[in-house]
VMD Tcl script that draws the C-alpha trace (Angstrom):
set ca {
  {-0.10 -0.08 0.04}
  {1.64 3.21 -1.06}
  {0.92 6.59 0.67}
  {-2.72 7.08 -0.42}
  {-3.02 10.90 -0.16}
  {-0.12 11.36 -2.30}
  {-1.50 9.01 -5.02}
  {-4.84 10.61 -4.88}
  {-3.71 14.08 -5.15}
  {-0.95 13.73 -7.84}
  {-1.34 10.34 -9.65}
  {-5.23 10.04 -10.15}
  {-5.38 12.16 -13.25}
  {-8.98 13.62 -12.03}
  {-9.82 17.32 -11.88}
  {-8.85 19.07 -8.66}
  {-12.35 19.35 -7.16}
  {-12.82 15.26 -7.64}
  {-9.55 14.81 -5.97}
  {-10.56 16.99 -2.92}
  {-14.03 15.10 -2.91}
  {-12.30 11.61 -2.39}
  {-10.27 12.88 0.67}
  {-13.32 14.72 2.20}
  {-16.44 12.87 1.34}
  {-15.14 9.60 -0.27}
  {-17.01 8.72 -3.35}
  {-19.80 11.24 -3.34}
  {-20.29 13.35 -6.24}
  {-20.33 17.21 -6.39}
  {-23.57 17.58 -4.63}
  {-22.31 15.85 -1.26}
  {-18.97 17.99 -1.54}
  {-20.74 21.11 -1.87}
  {-23.05 20.13 1.22}
  {-19.82 19.41 3.17}
  {-18.32 22.55 2.36}
  {-21.22 24.76 3.14}
  {-21.79 22.64 6.46}
  {-18.27 22.81 7.82}
  {-17.61 26.16 6.54}
  {-20.52 27.90 8.20}
  {-20.33 25.98 11.52}
  {-16.87 24.51 12.00}
  {-15.53 27.47 14.21}
  {-18.82 28.64 15.58}
  {-18.36 29.29 19.36}
  {-20.20 28.61 22.42}
  {-23.61 26.69 23.01}
  {-24.90 28.00 19.82}
  {-22.10 26.40 17.75}
  {-22.64 23.01 19.64}
  {-26.41 23.07 18.92}
  {-25.76 24.19 15.20}
  {-23.14 21.24 14.43}
  {-25.37 18.81 16.38}
  {-28.19 19.24 13.94}
  {-26.17 20.16 10.56}
  {-23.63 17.82 10.73}
  {-25.61 14.65 11.00}
  {-25.86 14.58 7.29}
  {-22.39 14.26 6.75}
  {-21.40 10.86 8.27}
  {-22.27 7.38 7.04}
  {-24.25 6.96 10.50}
  {-24.84 9.38 13.24}
  {-26.63 8.52 16.37}
  {-28.55 10.49 18.81}
  {-26.93 13.35 20.99}
  {-23.67 13.53 19.44}
  {-21.67 16.49 20.48}
  {-19.05 17.96 18.08}
  {-16.62 20.64 19.37}
  {-14.94 23.51 17.30}
  {-12.58 22.91 14.42}
  {-13.37 19.27 14.00}
  {-11.77 17.98 10.75}
  {-13.41 15.13 8.83}
  {-12.07 13.07 6.04}
  {-13.97 10.07 4.25}
  {-17.15 11.16 5.89}
  {-19.41 8.58 4.42}
  {-17.08 5.69 5.82}
  {-17.35 7.05 9.63}
  {-20.05 5.86 11.83}
  {-20.96 7.33 15.42}
  {-22.93 5.86 17.82}
  {-25.38 7.79 20.30}
  {-23.91 10.33 22.66}
  {-20.31 10.48 21.04}
  {-18.41 13.43 21.96}
  {-15.78 14.81 19.87}
  {-13.81 17.61 21.53}
  {-12.13 20.55 20.00}
  {-9.50 20.11 16.98}
  {-10.38 16.26 16.77}
  {-9.54 14.89 13.23}
  {-11.33 11.87 12.02}
  {-9.70 10.74 8.88}
  {-11.10 7.51 6.85}
  {-9.08 7.76 3.68}
  {-9.07 5.13 0.97}
  {-11.97 2.95 -0.16}
  {-11.29 0.13 2.25}
  {-11.15 2.41 5.38}
  {-13.68 2.59 8.00}
  {-13.98 4.38 11.37}
  {-16.85 3.16 13.95}
  {-17.18 4.89 17.19}
  {-19.66 3.35 19.33}
  {-22.15 4.81 22.12}
  {-20.78 7.10 24.85}
  {-17.31 7.38 23.33}
  {-15.32 10.68 24.13}
  {-12.37 11.65 21.91}
  {-10.53 14.64 23.60}
  {-9.06 17.69 21.83}
  {-6.27 17.47 19.38}
  {-6.72 13.67 19.13}
  {-6.18 12.02 15.62}
  {-8.34 8.86 14.64}
  {-7.00 7.82 11.14}
  {-7.79 4.58 9.20}
  {-5.82 4.29 5.91}
  {-7.09 0.95 5.28}
  {-9.22 -1.44 7.11}
  {-11.38 -0.99 10.15}
  {-10.95 1.08 13.13}
  {-13.53 0.62 15.90}
  {-13.65 2.33 19.17}
  {-15.90 0.45 21.72}
  {-18.91 1.99 23.72}
  {-17.86 3.99 26.70}
  {-14.34 4.43 26.09}
  {-12.34 7.53 26.77}
  {-9.33 8.85 24.37}
  {-7.36 11.19 25.75}
  {-6.13 14.61 24.54}
  {-3.11 14.42 21.91}
  {-3.51 10.96 21.06}
  {-2.85 9.05 17.72}
  {-4.86 6.26 16.90}
  {-4.09 5.15 13.37}
  {-4.38 2.05 11.46}
  {-3.41 0.78 7.97}
  {-4.92 -2.86 8.78}
  {-7.17 -3.35 11.68}
  {-7.42 -1.72 15.08}
  {-10.14 -2.54 17.74}
  {-10.36 -0.86 21.01}
  {-12.90 -2.55 23.30}
  {-15.41 -1.08 25.63}
  {-14.74 1.23 28.65}
  {-10.97 1.45 27.55}
  {-8.84 4.52 28.96}
  {-6.28 5.90 26.79}
  {-4.41 8.76 28.57}
  {-3.10 11.96 26.99}
  {-0.35 11.53 24.12}
  {-0.82 7.71 23.54}
  {0.17 6.23 20.42}
  {-1.30 3.32 18.65}
  {-0.29 2.19 15.46}
  {-1.84 -0.73 13.68}
  {0.27 -1.61 10.42}
  {1.99 1.31 8.98}
  {5.42 -0.49 9.18}
  {7.11 1.05 6.25}
  {9.29 -1.50 3.89}
  {12.90 -0.35 3.37}
  {14.50 -3.51 1.79}
  {15.13 -1.91 -1.59}
  {17.95 0.85 -1.07}
  {17.39 2.15 -4.43}
  {13.71 3.01 -4.03}
  {12.63 5.68 -1.67}
  {11.10 4.26 1.51}
  {7.83 6.25 1.01}
  {7.36 4.25 -2.12}
  {7.90 0.71 -0.77}
  {4.52 0.15 0.93}
  {3.78 -1.10 4.21}
  {4.08 -4.47 6.30}
  {1.19 -5.45 8.82}
  {1.57 -7.72 11.61}
  {-2.13 -8.29 11.86}
  {-3.12 -5.06 13.55}
  {-3.95 -4.11 17.20}
  {-6.50 -5.32 19.69}
  {-7.21 -3.68 22.70}
  {-9.65 -5.77 24.84}
  {-12.40 -4.17 27.23}
  {-11.55 -2.28 30.39}
  {-8.05 -1.44 29.74}
  {-6.10 1.50 31.10}
  {-3.13 2.87 28.97}
  {-0.98 5.51 30.76}
  {0.18 8.51 29.11}
  {3.11 8.90 26.38}
  {2.60 5.14 25.87}
  {3.19 3.61 22.36}
  {1.50 0.46 21.25}
  {3.08 -1.04 17.99}
  {1.45 -3.34 15.28}
  {0.65 -7.11 16.04}
  {0.00 -6.51 19.86}
  {-3.17 -7.72 21.95}
  {-3.61 -6.29 25.17}
  {-5.76 -8.43 27.29}
  {-9.13 -7.50 29.29}
  {-8.82 -5.39 32.46}
  {-4.84 -4.71 31.94}
  {-3.09 -1.65 33.26}
  {0.07 -0.17 31.21}
  {2.11 2.19 33.09}
  {2.99 5.63 31.60}
  {5.69 6.19 28.99}
  {5.68 2.37 28.15}
  {6.38 0.81 24.59}
  {4.18 -2.16 24.14}
  {5.54 -4.33 21.29}
  {4.50 -7.72 22.46}
  {0.84 -8.73 23.67}
  {0.08 -8.56 27.32}
  {-2.18 -11.33 29.09}
  {-5.42 -10.21 30.57}
  {-5.68 -8.46 34.22}
  {-1.86 -7.63 33.99}
  {0.00 -4.79 35.34}
  {2.78 -3.84 32.79}
  {5.18 -1.21 31.97}
  {8.50 -0.46 30.79}
  {10.52 -0.38 27.23}
  {9.62 -2.87 26.22}
  {6.49 -3.24 28.44}
  {6.55 -6.39 30.38}
  {3.96 -7.92 32.90}
  {5.02 -7.19 36.20}
  {2.00 -8.67 38.39}
  {-1.66 -9.46 37.98}
  {-4.63 -7.84 39.11}
  {-6.56 -9.91 41.80}
}
mol new
graphics top color blue
foreach p $ca { graphics top sphere $p radius 0.5 }
foreach p [lrange $ca 0 end-1] q [lrange $ca 1 end] { graphics top cylinder $p $q radius 0.2 }
display resetview
């Protein structure tokens, strides 16, 4: 898989508006693009309670699915809107980015999820699902090129970085790394009731078991069994939870 944004913008041979439409509203036509531009242009930065109320009503039509009681903060950025599904009572704080780029990308955010400000949720290929009741902290990056599943009632503290897939190939020294595609180890699964401390990185091919606690500033590059307390670089299980 090459860098899709470069391919869409520079190699498709389509008119500029169509390239932009593929990034913003997916396969929607000119009418859907114009609606996206009008809705986001008018209400994206509107402050206060009025802004929340206007976005709650007007932005519903942008998503593939949008549940009841969704709250959208200021300056939220959406890409691939027809491939994004929001459950009931989802909260997107200020400056959140939801980016479902590419025809195989999907983002599913279930009921009651909070995504805090400045966080990027990006699916460049495959499914990215965040389970009901989960809390994604500020300034996180949650990204996949294959599969990323976050269970129910998961806590991600600020500055957590989760990458599923996206390991760049570099075997050919005569070809720029950016053009050699990616290798995936199968994605990332974070099971229910997991707490991941701040400034932690979770790499591809990892499963974190139910009820596990990962200490801050850890690097998780191997799976962690359920109900563990783990930390370190690389993260290791130090004891269990009783």
